Steps between C-alpha positions, in 0.01 A plus 500: 500500500192685386415561861853622560465749224176626639670540836783719356250713307291545819805593710622744232166680476470515882838667542460726207177629651673563822770696324256715316313581815827608660575715199156670525558575875838655415329711235231613748768623734648736246445870513166585337663773297741242356208260412319790327808579300525129387136498403526816294829402349651832604864548395753566775600855555862624476517516877386144540767380240764664703405265794688220313869584477826303462733490791874476414672249714833317476312171552169552317277726312145458623164677461346687790133583522257630761769748611328830483135396505456227764130474435584378147477124564556377148763229520792584278611145454375173343345240720441188294746220422505131405757235605584163337714275704655164442684288767488201727304380790586282798219302647574465869191315619273310522627181317403140532769296685762393238401772242718800437481792248797616305729732695679704231851610517487868378836487329569150389145352451237775484138389477266738336178380640332834603349776292302793627346817350364796692349833440587770748356840582667753740266737675796719587880468499502268809191283489309303240324168423579210277281235321710185455459179293741210532583148387714244680600139418602254755702194369665208663861533613745213465428228752126591493219315327396672179239780514432833331230735624409853404386782729312808378486808715358858522551753769426862582785662695596835637839649401742710704759691299767478767766702323273798474394461867874493605607786258744290301493764232759691701768249392356296218226500241603173330404252770164470669335267760134407539311274747175340416249314716144376459249211467490247222308211376649193323390170340732206505428281193594152625359149413144481592454876597219707367456876538271611779413131602655457834857449365784746488337832484757688712490828667844656555689787655765634263789731576830581338761758406589626158830665398463745207776595263410799296595486128302796374195708585289229348668174584666340808630147576380335820616226728231361732491262794160391624363272776153341465339362807210272399230469771251245361677210345294188444763289318876502498697687235574168335126434484540130623337539851231681682624710798442482860298803593769598746743543201262686274629839610870430472553531122808702399642586164787732415547661155789689357454683168663729247277726304430813305297801619345728236360834595198666325387862495564842334685659778877500509540266796329221687416520866768234575771758417334842554582721793485862594797690626359698791810731528467592134129552559574751764768667281254510207226655709741761623616575145132540382434730791814717407385511142155612598657782717706595200209513276324725746809724523504531113141616481460831315180649619521815300653330188782746468770229461637538847410212742319602826784422733717763307213732424483815721200632324283188407203695375644688202285540193548209276702560183690808620879514536636411849850499658670192645310533824156511326438874534345684222735737322383853583785735448296822551352356823144602421344167587434385142740243345697683227409245231130545555523878544685531167234292322220713647665829440576407127143386444297739716730794583678592830221405738723499807610854432141611498412312817813634678413850405146459625610355833767767550244776448672612183170441308470683169228272377132605476219280608421429144858392435491272800162355399630427149814324646280286717245424226780439261627225724828666572435436869510121571540273801707192407500144646727199488391182337194353654518742782264762657781666700565850370867540398693768694594695198141570401366649823556847348235421240239460782627819652457682169130396480459582873637852444253552208200373690583714797547798271161425327256394764209468251695262274449122517740231368471156343760259633574249217665164550697299236696172486732357235402212259628216717230302677146429398226762455324458835824500693621823331162664568540419873865613507429837339204553732727440813758742364251776453357432844849522656542844344154621610578387861814709496317808373226464753755465780652829369172677556312473163120431535435150362188635328736700271668179384366248249662154456528391131622151414665445160670170531784427261662762285639350176630819364867414536705212373441191712858374465647824632562491885552871524192580296280264703610686808329819356152329481506376854362823619226719636415823304254781572239710331375817658206728401 
């Protein structure tokens, strides 16, 4: 028996090593990004969590994964289970003439002379492997001389989850069917036999079918019928005679068992019962595409509260009042939003009236007055948030400076760029530089000698309250200083 124990330990270690090797190969096949995420213990994003949804169905509620991101190969089901089964065996052959084993009657005289235990791992929802250990007793039937022999077996079998292959989930999730097939090794403990010493060390081919009855996500009952074909018998099942070599490959044993299957893992379902509804997958993908389109439609580029698909003027100055179509409210049609114009006029005087007078030729201002207005920063070019595009309503400020420089050819101007307080120091320096350069480009294209213009970069202007959108608009600007 010590040798027998050593054999079982050896067989267990061998099959366990094979299973771990297969697990490593599965892992190597996974997407490298997924492996990095596991190694770094990165939490799943919201979009990844959306990949697992519940599907309402009059028959079942089941989890669907790998729907939106097919490259995500993480299995969303458990794969390990154990089975403990008790039942009866029927020894068909070989027997010594005149010897017979008990043939049980399942209903009136059941004989519980078989026990097996197996560990199973599913590689996916259809295929897996099983490591099996079994014990059988063969005893004399009435009319046969007395004998009682034990057989110990281990096997390594492939498993086909037939109900998933045949899509039984379309009409039931309570019953399942599996087939198993693989090689085995047995030892018949009979009078005079010794392990590995030219007696009954038997190689076998084992195959059978298992009916599963699901009780919960963690437990199922099973009914199994297995046929064992023994190929290397040396003695009869009764142990009373050596076999003719011609009969050594004719051994047959049938087993019928009832048992309990227990599933392990943190996922909701085991591979035995997990399936993906392809129609729902397509519907889910279509729904996500529609949501993404809706999100795009609801973008608000100019942050005026009107989504882009309704916004006729999607480049209005942030923070100013707009109508239902996203157009800045400009009742006097002078190109400056009324809200901003009112703030400027209340703070700095009626700039637009001055500019309009100058442009129309009705100029009652002296050069000194114009110079004071420019140097007093009454003449400003404004910009939207994080933009270098000159807003339409402030083109007149550039025209005001242009008129002054043309009227005073010996005068030079500093073009001074500012940004608001949002963003870091280096970024605001660059932004204010680009704004000033944009104004200089417009002045040069209008005929001003670039040697008369000097670029000055100020960066952020913290002179207004940071929490006031309208006030921040006033410091996103370019101002001028003339000599």
